[in-house]
C-alpha positions in Angstrom: -38.6 -88.6 22.9 -37.4 -87.3 26.3 -34.3 -89.4 26.1 -33.4 -88.1 22.7 -33.9 -84.5 23.8 -31.6 -85.2 26.8 -28.9 -86.7 24.5 -28.8 -84.0 21.9 -29.1 -81.1 24.5 -26.5 -79.6 26.9 -26.3 -77.1 29.7 -25.9 -74.3 27.1 -29.0 -72.7 25.8 -30.3 -74.2 22.5 -33.2 -73.0 20.4 -36.2 -75.3 20.0 -35.9 -75.0 16.2 -32.3 -76.1 16.3 -33.3 -79.0 18.6 -36.0 -80.1 16.2 -33.5 -79.8 13.3 -31.1 -82.2 15.2 -33.9 -84.6 15.7 -34.9 -84.4 12.1 -31.3 -85.1 11.0 -31.2 -88.1 13.2 -34.3 -89.3 11.6 -32.6 -89.0 8.2 -34.9 -86.2 6.9 -38.1 -87.8 8.1 -39.8 -85.4 10.4 -40.9 -88.1 12.8 -41.9 -85.8 15.7 -44.8 -83.4 15.4 -45.0 -80.1 17.3 -47.5 -81.3 19.9 -45.4 -84.3 20.8 -42.3 -82.1 21.1 -44.0 -79.4 23.2 -45.7 -82.0 25.4 -42.4 -83.7 26.1 -40.7 -80.4 26.9 -43.5 -79.5 29.3 -43.1 -82.9 31.1 -39.4 -82.5 31.3 -39.8 -79.0 32.8 -42.1 -80.5 35.5 -39.6 -83.2 36.3 -36.8 -80.5 36.7 -34.8 -81.7 33.7 -34.9 -78.6 31.5 -35.5 -74.9 31.8 -37.9 -73.6 29.1 -37.2 -70.0 27.9 -40.0 -70.0 25.4 -38.1 -70.3 22.1 -35.2 -72.1 23.7 -34.3 -74.5 26.5 -31.3 -75.7 28.4 -30.6 -78.6 30.8 -30.7 -78.2 34.5 -28.0 -79.7 36.7 -30.2 -82.8 37.2 -30.9 -83.0 33.4 -27.2 -82.6 32.6 -26.3 -85.4 35.0 -28.9 -87.8 33.5 -27.9 -86.7 30.0 -24.3 -87.6 30.7 -25.4 -91.0 32.0 -27.4 -91.7 28.9 -24.6 -90.5 26.6 -22.2 -92.8 28.4 -24.5 -95.7 28.1 -25.6 -95.2 24.4 -22.4 -93.8 22.9 -20.1 -95.8 25.2 -17.8 -92.8 25.1 -15.3 -93.8 27.9 -12.9 -96.6 27.3 -13.2 -98.1 30.8 -12.2 -101.6 29.8 -9.5 -100.5 27.5 -7.8 -98.3 30.1 -7.9 -101.1 32.7 -6.6 -103.7 30.3 -3.9 -101.3 29.0 -2.5 -100.5 32.5 -2.8 -104.1 33.7 -1.2 -105.6 30.6 1.6 -103.1 30.4 2.4 -103.4 34.1 2.3 -107.2 34.0 4.5 -107.4 30.9 7.1 -105.0 32.2 7.2 -106.9 35.5 7.6 -110.3 33.8 10.3 -108.9 31.5 12.3 -107.3 34.4 12.2 -110.5 36.5 13.1 -112.6 33.4 16.1 -110.3 32.6 17.3 -110.5 36.2 17.1 -114.3 36.1 18.7 -114.6 32.7 21.3 -111.9 33.2 21.1 -110.6 29.6 23.2 -107.7 28.3 21.6 -104.3 28.0 21.4 -104.4 24.2 19.7 -107.8 24.1 17.5 -106.8 27.0 16.4 -103.6 25.2 15.4 -105.5 22.0 13.6 -108.2 24.0 11.7 -105.6 26.0 10.6 -103.6 23.0 9.5 -106.7 21.1 7.5 -108.0 24.1 5.7 -104.7 24.7 5.1 -104.1 21.0 3.5 -107.5 20.6 1.2 -107.1 23.6 0.2 -103.5 22.6 -0.5 -104.6 19.0 -2.4 -107.6 20.1 -4.6 -105.5 22.5 -5.2 -102.9 19.7 -6.3 -105.5 17.1 -8.3 -107.6 19.6 -10.3 -104.6 21.0 -10.8 -103.1 17.6 -12.3 -106.3 16.1 -14.0 -107.5 19.3 -15.3 -104.1 20.3 -16.9 -103.3 16.9 -18.5 -106.8 16.7 -19.8 -106.6 20.3 -21.2 -103.1 19.7 -23.0 -104.1 16.5 -24.5 -107.2 18.1 -25.7 -105.3 21.2 -27.2 -102.5 19.1 -29.0 -105.0 16.9 -30.5 -106.8 19.9 -31.5 -103.6 21.6 -33.1 -102.2 18.4 -35.1 -105.4 17.9 -36.4 -105.3 21.4 -37.4 -101.7 21.1 -39.0 -102.3 17.7 -41.0 -105.2 19.2 -42.2 -103.0 22.1 -43.3 -100.3 19.7 -45.5 -102.7 17.8 -48.1 -102.4 20.6 -48.8 -98.8 19.7 -52.3 -98.8 18.2 -52.1 -95.7 16.1 -50.4 -96.5 12.8 -49.0 -93.0 12.2 -47.6 -92.8 15.7 -46.1 -96.2 15.4 -44.4 -95.3 12.1 -42.9 -92.1 13.6 -41.6 -94.0 16.6 -40.0 -96.7 14.3 -38.4 -94.0 12.2 -37.1 -92.3 15.3 -35.7 -95.5 16.6 -34.0 -96.4 13.3 -32.4 -92.9 13.2 -31.1 -93.1 16.7 -29.5 -96.5 16.1 -27.9 -95.4 12.9 -26.4 -92.5 14.8 -25.3 -94.9 17.6 -23.6 -97.3 15.1 -21.6 -94.4 13.6 -20.5 -93.0 16.9 -19.7 -96.4 18.4 -17.7 -97.4 15.3 -15.5 -94.3 15.7 -15.2 -94.8 19.4 -14.0 -98.4 18.9 -11.1 -97.1 16.8 -10.2 -94.5 19.4 -10.6 -96.9 22.3 -8.4 -99.5 20.6 -5.7 -97.0 19.9 -5.9 -95.8 23.5 -5.6 -99.4 24.8 -2.5 -100.1 22.6 -0.8 -96.8 23.6 -1.6 -97.2 27.3 -0.2 -100.8 27.2 3.0 -99.7 25.6 3.7 -96.6 27.7 2.7 -98.2 31.0 5.3 -100.9 30.2 8.1 -98.9 28.7 8.4 -96.4 31.5 9.5 -98.9 34.2 11.5 -100.9 31.6 13.4 -97.7 30.6 14.2 -97.1 34.3 15.5 -100.6 34.7 17.7 -100.5 31.6 19.1 -97.0 31.9 19.6 -96.5 35.6 22.6 -98.0 37.6 22.1 -101.0 39.9 20.4 -101.2 42.4 18.5 -98.1 41.8 17.2 -99.5 38.5 15.4 -102.4 40.2 14.0 -100.3 43.0 12.6 -97.5 40.9 11.2 -99.7 38.2 9.4 -101.9 40.6 8.2 -98.9 42.5 6.9 -97.4 39.3 5.0 -100.6 38.5 3.6 -100.6 42.0 2.4 -97.0 41.7 0.7 -97.7 38.3 -1.0 -100.7 39.7 -1.8 -99.5 43.2 -2.7 -95.9 42.3 -3.9 -95.6 38.7 -5.4 -99.1 38.2 -6.9 -99.6 41.7 -8.2 -96.0 42.0 -9.7 -96.1 38.5 -11.5 -99.4 39.0 -12.7 -98.3 42.5 -14.1 -95.1 41.1 -15.9 -96.8 38.2 -17.3 -99.8 40.1 -18.2 -97.9 43.3 -16.7 -100.8 45.2 -14.5 -100.4 48.4 -10.9 -99.9 47.5 -9.7 -102.8 49.8 -11.7 -105.3 47.7 -10.3 -103.8 44.5 -6.8 -104.0 45.9 -7.2 -107.6 46.8 -8.7 -108.5 43.4 -6.0 -106.7 41.5 -3.1 -108.1 43.5 -4.4 -111.7 43.2 -5.0 -111.4 39.4 -1.6 -109.9 38.7 0.3 -112.3 41.1 -1.3 -115.3 39.4 -0.6 -113.9 35.9 3.1 -113.2 36.7 3.6 -116.5 38.5 2.1 -118.6 35.7 4.0 -116.7 33.0 7.3 -117.2 34.8 6.6 -120.9 35.4 5.7 -121.4 31.7 8.9 -119.6 30.6 11.0 -121.8 32.8 9.8 -124.9 30.9 10.3 -123.4 27.4 
């Protein structure tokens, strides 16, 4: 109950009646939480410093808002961390491989433009479709497993009525999560495809449009900035790992990917 209140509340004041209505809507019209349970949970959350009780309304404290944000991020999976990392990495690697290949092959600007756009479009569309199908499948499988585990743990509740209310609440929460995660998978997949394309097209446009040797220098510098600043900083902030370890991991992975791609292309 406390987790649900944290998830549907915010730092803005919300009336208890509105909060109960949200819980009721999550339970698909089944009022699965009685007044005593609700009031008892609010009282416990006040004692823990999670909410401020104004009598007829409540709001989250700083501590409550922080925990609420963590729960929302975990349950709703509302930040496309993997998609952003993959988008920047794939776009940067693709543009770097294309630039090196164009320098080696010495193609004309028109042919190079067509080859660059096709390469980026294929990678971006592949990322979009892969993350859309894979993300939705993974989310549904994870939620089904988690729901089964929670339902099994609720079977130990001795009171039949209390157990029924808890199961209704659990079912409502997971129906909500499925809907939200389904929408998020679409948005995250679109973001991954767009980030892949734009992180690759920017250095490629510099390489194709600027005069030599500025084109090579600026395009490679742009790729280095995207990898060294955006990708490394984002991964370091999310994983809480030292930036030097993140830099080493990132450089090794990208170097291996570029080297293998160039070696394979030389034999085709």
